[in-house]
N, C-alpha and C positions, 0 to 999 in steps of 0.2 A: 244470184241476187240475194238469197237468204244469207249466205256467208258474209257478203258485203254489208247488209243491213245489220247483222249481228255485230260485226266489227264496229260500225259507227255507233251502235247503241251502247257499247261497253268500253270503247277505247279511251285512253288517256291523251293528254296534250302531246306527250312525247311520241306516242304511237302514231297519232295523226301526222306529226311532223315528218315521219319517215315516208309518207306517201309522196311519190314524185310530183313536183311542182306544187306542193302544198307548203307554203311558208308558215312560220310560227303564227303570224298575224291571221292568216286564213284559218289555221287550226283553232285559234281562239274563237273566231266567229262561228265555226261549225259547232264547237262545244256549247256556245250560247243558244244554239237552235234546238238543243235536246229538250225533250225526248222525241224520237222518231217512231211514230206508231206503226208505219208501214212503209213499203218501198215508195209508193206514190207520194206519201206525205213527206218523205225525205227528199225526193226529187223536187217537189214543189217548193220546199223551204230553201233548198240550195239555189234554185233558179230565180227565186224572188228576192234573194239577198245580194246586195251590191258587192261585186268583187268575187262572187262565187258562181260556179256553174256545175252542172251534173257530170261534166267531164271528169271531175275528181273521183267519181265513183269507179270509173273504168281504170283510172290510175291506181286506185285501191285494189282492183282485181289483179293488176300486175304485182303489187306488193304481196298479196296473199299467195300467189303462185310461187313467188320466190321464197316465201316463208316455208311452203311445203317442200320445196327443193332442198332448203337448208335442213329441214327436219329429217329428210331422207339421208342427207350427208351425215348428220349426227348419229343416226341409226347404224350406218356403215362404219363410222369411226368407233362406235361402241362395240361392235362385233370384233373389230381388230384389237381393241383394247382388252377385251375379255380373253381373247386368244393369247395375247402376249403375257397377260397376268398369269394365266394358267401355266404357260411354259416357264415363267420365272419361278413359280412355286414348285416345279418338279424337283425332287431330290437329286443331287448331283450324282450319287452312286447308283441310282435306279433308272438309268436310261435318260436322265436329265441332260439338258443341252449346255448347261453352264460350265465354265472352265475356271479352275483355280490356278492355272499355270500361266506364266508370263512368257510371251514369245521369245525364242532363243536369241533373236537379234537384239532384244532388250537385255537379256541376261549377260551378253558379252561384256557390257560395261559394269556388271555386278550391281546394277541398280535394281530397285524394286518399286513397284507401284504401291501407293497407299491403298488401304482396303476399299475406300469409296471409289478410287480410280479403277481398281479391278472390277468393281461393280459396273462402272461406266463402260469398261471394255466388254464385259459380258453382255450388257444391254446392246451395244453396237453390233456384237456378233449375232445376237438373237434377232435383231432387226434385219440384219443382212440375210440370215437364213430364212426369214419369213418374207423376204422380198419387199420390205417396207423401208423407205428412207426416213431419216430422222433429223432432229435438231438437238444437239447436245448443248443445253442452256445453263450449265452450272454457273453459279455466281462467279464474277471476275476474281481471279486469283487462285482458283482450285485446280488449275492444270489441265485445261481442255486440250491444249496443244499436245501434251504428253499422252493423253488418252487417245487422241486421233492418230498420233504416230504409232502407238502400240497397236491400234486397230489395223493400220496399213501393214505393220510388221506381221501381224497375224495372217492377213490375207496372202502376203507374199510367201510366208512359211507354209501355207496350205496350197501353194502352187498357182495362186492368182498373181501373175507378174505385172498386171496392169497393161499399159502404163496408168498410173494414178496421177491426177492433176490436183495441185493445191493452189488456190487463188487467195492472196492475202493483201492487206493494205501495205503500201510502201514502207510504213513505219515499222511493221513487224517482220519484214522480209529477212533481215539479218538474224533476228531471233529464231525464226524457223530453221535457218541453216545451222545455227548454233545448237539447237535442240536435236536436230537430226544427227549431227556429228557426235553429240554426247550420248544419245540413246540408241541409235542404230547406225554405227559406223560401217557396218557391212552392207547396208542397202545403198545401191548406186543411185544417186539422184543428181539432178542438174537444175540450174536456174535458167529460166527463160526471161532474160532481162538484159538491158544494156543499150548501146547505140543501135541505129538502124543497120549499120554494117555488121555489128556483132550478132544481132538477131537473125540476119540473113544466114550467117554461118551456123548458128544454133538450130535454125529450122531444118537445114540440110542434115545436120548431125543427128538430130532427134528422130527425124523421119526415115533415116537410113535403115534398111531392113536388118542390118547387123547391129543396130544400136541396142544396148542392154540396159538403158535407163529404166528403172522401175518407177521413179517418181520425178515429176517435173513441177517446180515451184515457180509461180509467176505472180504478178500484181494485178489488181483490178484495172489499173491504168493500161497495162499491156493487154489484158484480156478484152478490154472494150475499146482498144485503140483503132489503128488504121486497118485497111482491108487485108494487108499481108498477115497481120497478127491474128485477127479474128478468123481468117480463112485457115491459117495454120492450126488453130485450136479445134476447128471443126474437123479438119483432116485427122487430127490426133486420135479421135474416138476413144477417149479414156474410159476405163471401167468406172472408177470413182472420181468424182470431183468434190473436193473439200473446200468449202467457202468459209474462210476465217472471218471473224467479225461479220457474221451473216446478216446482222441488222442493217447492213448497207444495202440490202435488197428489200427494204421495208415498203418501197413505193412501186407497186406493180405497173405503174404507167411510165416509169422512168426509162430512159434509153439504156442505162446500165442493166436494169432488170431484163429488158427485152433482148439485149445483145447476149447476155449470159444464158438465157433460156435456149439459145441456138447452138450451144455447145452440145454435141451429140454424145452424151455420157449415158452409160447404163444406169448408174446410181448417183445420188447426191447426198451429201452430208453437210449440214450447216453447223457452225460453231458460233455461239453468241452468248455473252453474259447478260444481254438486255433484249430478250425476245420481243418485248412490247415497250415502246417508248412514249408515244403520244396518244394513240387511240387503238381501238380493237382492230381496225382495218389493217394496220401495220402487221399485227400478228397473223391475220388471215393471209396477207401477202406472202409472208415467209412460208406458211403452210402450203399455200398454192404453188409456190416455187419448188418446195422440196418434194411434194407428192402431186405432180401435175395430172396424173391419170385419175386420181380420186377426185380432184377438185375441178377437173375439166368441165367447162360449160356452166360452172357455178359462180364465176367471178362477178357477174352482174348482180346476182343475188347477194353475195358477200358485201359488195360495195353498197348496196341499197340498205342492208340491215346493220352493217357495222361501220359504215363510213359517213354517217350523218353528223356533220359538225354542229348542227343546231341542237344536238343533245348534250353538248358539253356542259351547259349551265345546269343540267338536271342530273349531275353526277351521282346524287344520292337517291334518285327516283327508283321506284320498283322496276320500271321498264329497263333502266340501265343495268340494274342488278340481274335482270332476266337475260339480257344480252351477254353479260359477263359470264353467267352460268353456261349459256350456249357455247360461248367461245372456249370455255374450260373443257367442255365435253368433246368439242371438235379437236382440240389440240392434244388431249390426253394420250392417245396412242403414239404420237409422233415426237413428243418432247420429254427429255429427261432433265430435270433441274434440281440441283442440290444447293443449299445455302451454307456459307462458311460456318455460321453459328451452330449448324446441325452436324457437320461432319468433321470440323476441325476445332474440337474443344480446346486443344493446346494453343491455338492461334491467339496471340495477344488481342485485346479488345480494341475496338474502334470507338472513339468518343467524338461526337459531332457537336459543334458549337456554332450558333448563329450570332454574329457580332454586328450589332446595329451601330453604324458609324455616323456621328453627327457631321453634317457638312461644315466646312470652315466658314468663317463669317462672310468673306467675299464670295465664296461658292454659293452660300445661301441666297445672297443678293442676286447673283447671276442666274441661279436656278429659278427664282421667282420671276425674273424678267423673261426668261425662256418660257416658262409655263404660261405667262400672260400672252406672249407672242403666239404660242401654239394654239391657245384657246381662241384668239382673234382670227387666226387662219382657219380654224375649224368652223367658226361661225360665218366667215365670209364666203357666201355661196358663189361669188364671182371667181374665186381662186380654186384651182384644181387641188384636191386634197391628197397629198402624198403621205399617207399614214406611216409608211415604213420609214421615211426620212424623219418625220416628227418623232417617232419612237426611238430611232437611232440617236437623234440629237439629245433626247432626254436621258438615254443610257450613257452617252458620252459625258454629259454634264454630271451625272451621278458619280462618275469615276474621277474626272479631273477637268477643271474649267478650260485648260489649254488645249483640250481635244476638240474644241470648237473655236470659232474666231470671235473674240470679244475685245482684245486689247489692240490689235492692229486694225485701225479704222480705214475706211476707203481712201481718205485723203492721204494717209500715211503710205498706203500701198502705191498710190500714184507717185509719190516722192521716191519710194524704193525702186519702182520700175524704171524711173528716169535714171537714177544712179546706177542701177544694174546695167542698163543698156550703154551707159557711157564708159563702163569698164572695158579695157582693151580686150579682155578675155571673152567678152560677150558681144563684140562688135557684130552687127548684122541682125541682132534681135530687135523686134519692134515693141515699142513701149506699150501700145494698146494690148498686144497679145500677151506680153509678160504680165501686165496688170490683170488681165482676165484670168490667167492661170493662178495668180496669187489670191484672187477673190474666193476660190474654192478650196484653199488650203487652211488648215487649222493654225491656231496660234503657235503650237509646238512645231509644226512643219515649217512655218515661216521663221521661227526662232533658229531652227537648224540651218535654214538657208542663209540667215544672217551670219551664223558662225562660219559657214563655208565661204562666203563672199566677202572679201576684204572691203569692198565698197559699201557694204551694208552693216559693218561691225557696230556702228553707233545705234543700231536698232535692236541689238540683242536684248532679250528680256532679263530682268534681274533674277537672282537665285531665289528670292523670296516667293516669286510667282511659280517657279518650277516645282517647289515642294509644298505649294498651297493647296492641299487636298485633304478632305476628311479621312480618306482611307490611308493616305500617307501618314497622317498624324497617328492613326491607330497602329500602323506598321512600326512607327517610331517607338511605340510603347511595347510592342510584342517582340520584335526581332532581337534586340539586345538581350532580353531575358532568355529567349530561346537559345541564343548562341552561348550564353553563360552556362545554361543547363546541359550543353553538349548535344542539343537537338540538331537535326539536319532537315532542311525545309525544301518542299516542292511548292513553288509559287506559280499558279496557273492564271492565265487570262485568255479571253475569247479573241482579243484583237491585237494584231501586231503593233499598231500605233500605240496602244496602251502599254504593250511590252517595251516599246522604245523609251517611253517616258519613265517606266519603272526602272529600266537599265540606268538612266541618268541618276535616279534616286539611289540605286544600289552602289553605283560608282562613288557617289557623294559620301555614302556611309562607309565605304572601304571594304565591303564584303567580297569574298571570293565566290564566284558563281559561274555557272555555265548557262547557255541559252540554246533552246531548241524550238524551232517553229517550222511551218510548212516550207520555208525557203532553205532550210538546212539540208544540204545534199545527203541523200540516202546513205552513201558510203561512209559519211562522217558520223552518223547517228549512233551506231552501236559502240564504236570506240569511245565516244563521248559518255555514253551511259556506263560503260565499263570503268572508265576513269573516275566518274563520280562515285560509283559503288566502291572503288578501291582506295580512294583518297579522302580520308575523313577531314582534311583541311578545307575542302570545298564545302562551304556552309550551305549554299542555296542553289537550286536548279530552277531556272525560269523557263516555263514551257507554255506553248499554246495548247489550249484545251483539246483542239482537234488533233493536231499532229503529235502531241506528247501524251495523249490520253488513251492511246490504243496499243495494247499488246506488248508493253515494255515493262521491265522489271527494275524497280528502284527501291528495293527493300532496305537499302542502307539509310533511307530517310524515314523519319517517324512523324513528321508534321506536314500536313497539306493545307495550303492557304488558297482558297478560291477568291481571287481579287474581284472578279465579276462573274456572276452566275449566268447560266444558259437557260433559255426558255425550255429546252429539253433537259430535264434533270439527269438523264442517263448519260449525257456527255460529261456532266460533273461527276457522276458515280464512276464512270470509266476512269476519270482522272484520279480520283481519290484512291482507287484500288490499285494504282501503280505501286503503292508501298504497303497496302494492307492485303497481303497475299502470303502464300506459302514461302517460308524463308524469313519472314519478319520475326524479330525477337523482342521488340518493344511495343508497348501500347502506342496506337496511332491516334493522333488528334487532328481533326478536320475542322478548319475555320472557314465559314462563309462570311465574307464581308458584304453587308447590305447597307447601302446609303439610306439613312433614315428619312422617311417622309418623301420618298421619290418613287419613280416607276419600278424600282427594284423590289419594293414591298409587294406590289401586285405580281411581279414575276415569281417571287418566292411562293405566294399563295397558289399560283398556277402550277408551279413545279410540284408542290405537295399534293395537289389534286391528282396529277398524273401518276405520282408514286402510289397513291391510295388505290387507283384503278388497277395498276400493275399488280399490287399485292393481292387484290381480290381475285384476279384472273390467273396469274402465272405462278405466284408463290405457292409453296407446298402446303397442302391442306394439313391441318393439325391432326386429323384422324387418319390420314393416309401416309404421312411421312414424306412421300415423294410424288411428284407429278410425272 
């Protein structure tokens, strides 16, 4: 009781909001009841106030117990951290554990690791010897893949033949194969990937007692797929499992997270350039995954202390800073993170530009009407409020008016449906059903349908509407100048429909370009990337932020244009670092196109807030150099 009373006497609004079932509104009421002179005085005030009960005191008891548990966790992490620091400081020639040599499997290609990559290899070896799993969290473009391959080569050279399992996103699969062949051509590895029939054969071959595969590379989709795939990986019993783009495990409640925890591996290693993306709980999820024995039984406490969404608006509060410091202490032994600006002084600079784009005249008018419609729907209590759909409509309007339906009116759709069904190719279609399908299509989708159907050719939209966008007007000013300067451009978008209309614009301008999105077959991706890197006549690469933003190397480009930004700024960071990485010879310019006076202004503020929190928690301390 004394501890609970003391908490209520001194707590802030943010701290009260972390108590289970204590809303922000309730927390404000409790603060207004202060001071609390005694336990009985506090109980009486709570019981006599509408909307409050003394039950909240026992919920507070749960919070305090979880705080104590997390404090013990921090103490354990601090002991591990001190031990590792002590070993790192041991001189190499006096019984120290660090190595300055590169595994022979690497030397075969006469390649050498950069000094910071050799430090990373040493850190991985040390963590291995201490029985501690880790997260290699170097900033994107510093060669985490090569460091991980070097570590696997070191293990095999020391007699640990595995098998070692590497799980990667589909978009980076070919790159891993390429890197293994370049750096470790003597290490026998195989892919677990392909059709159901091919995977059946692979399972038999890999599990054969005479198999000599040291490394198996597969994808997240395969590793979390059907029963045969997940059962095979459990039978494999790998020594190490390396998870590339480990931030894909940021949600400890997701099916992916739960399925991958069932792989019976002795050790785990995560690779990620963005260990924290949206909140502190995501970082805790990664740590809990990589060191389950240390974090076992503490996930509820971590969720309670680090997963409170109500604290987002208090990002600058002392309480949030305290949580950030706690997170930093917990992660310190398990995470190695270096930034490009600290270890690659020779890397050309990255210049970031925010371009505020005025909406076109007609776009402004349509945006105002959409805002009024959304506001009326929000105020109308009789209508169900689908905020996600409202937000998506506002985002689409910010990009291009044709991404919604404004020009094809309901009566026009009825006419089009009738003509569509009269066409001999569409005999058997029902007018009402066709019309219903058309009502959920955007203007651009309907325009494409009219291009495809001879009977609807009279309804094709004019060219002036296709290019009527504030962002296209800005691209009109930017791209010709970039092409004249000899720049090569990566143009990213979140949405395939936006990419579709950008393609029409690029074709209209006559630019040579490639396109890669989630629908691009995996086997075609690496050849396309290689062709872009080797052919300077291809001016632009159009990529989806998700599929084209992970683990691929496009250093032949020196300009990145983010046509539309993500709520998660690390998806955009991943994208821009496709060309700002080892191998880049020119300064890189990143342009974020923000539709002025739209929802994108608030999205940018939200993204900057998340970046600030990540900098406070994960980035290297000025006085320590590395985390």
